[in-house]
C-alpha positions in Angstrom: -6.6 21.5 -26.6 -4.6 19.9 -29.5 -5.4 16.3 -30.5 -2.0 15.2 -29.4 -2.4 16.5 -25.9 -6.0 14.9 -25.6 -4.6 11.6 -26.8 -1.8 11.8 -24.4 -4.1 12.5 -21.6 -6.3 9.4 -22.4 -3.2 7.4 -22.8 -1.9 8.2 -19.2 -5.4 7.9 -17.7 -5.8 4.4 -19.2 -2.5 3.3 -18.1 -2.9 4.1 -14.4 -5.5 1.3 -13.8 -8.0 1.1 -10.9 -7.9 -1.0 -7.7 -10.2 -1.2 -4.7 -9.3 -1.4 -1.2 -11.4 -3.7 1.0 -11.3 -5.3 4.4 -10.0 -8.8 4.6 -12.8 -9.8 6.9 -11.4 -13.3 8.0 -10.8 -14.3 4.5 -7.4 -16.0 3.8 -5.0 -13.8 1.6 -3.4 -15.6 -1.1 0.4 -15.0 -1.4 1.0 -12.3 -4.2 -1.9 -10.0 -3.1 -1.5 -6.5 -2.9 -2.2 -5.3 0.5 -2.3 -2.0 2.5 -2.0 -2.5 6.2 -3.1 0.5 8.5 -0.7 1.0 11.4 -2.1 2.0 14.8 -0.3 3.4 18.1 0.9 0.1 19.0 2.3 -0.6 15.6 4.0 2.8 15.5 5.8 2.0 18.8 6.9 -1.4 17.6 8.0 -0.3 14.1 9.5 3.0 15.1 12.9 1.9 15.6 13.0 0.0 12.0 10.8 2.2 9.8 10.1 5.3 11.6 7.6 6.7 14.3 5.4 8.6 11.7 4.0 5.4 9.9 0.1 5.8 8.8 0.2 2.7 6.3 2.4 0.4 4.5 1.6 -1.0 1.2 3.2 -3.8 -0.6 2.9 -7.4 -2.0 2.3 -10.5 0.5 5.1 -12.8 0.2 5.1 -15.0 3.1 2.5 -15.6 6.0 1.8 -17.6 9.0 -0.5 -17.7 11.9 1.6 -14.9 13.8 3.1 -12.4 10.8 2.8 -11.3 7.3 5.8 -10.5 5.5 5.5 -7.9 2.6 7.5 -6.7 -0.2 7.0 -3.0 0.6 6.2 -0.6 -2.3 5.2 2.4 -0.4 5.1 3.7 3.1 2.4 6.4 3.9 3.3 8.9 6.8 0.9 10.4 9.3 1.5 14.1 8.0 0.7 13.1 4.2 4.2 12.4 3.1 5.3 9.0 1.4 8.3 7.0 1.1 
């Protein structure tokens, strides 16, 4: 590989960043947190009319919450069969 290609690969990998998914486990989530919500069968049935029936997970930033619901600014929807929107 040429030096320019190696430098480009290094810069790309450094720009990607790292993150860790971990369960909430009763801890309060601060607003602005990046979250990933796994959707079960009941969630797919409830969200099917607005987002679609093939949802596996929703990722986004937490912008509002109360005791009954979370409001996310959605950045990614993962589908059951491997696609993303």
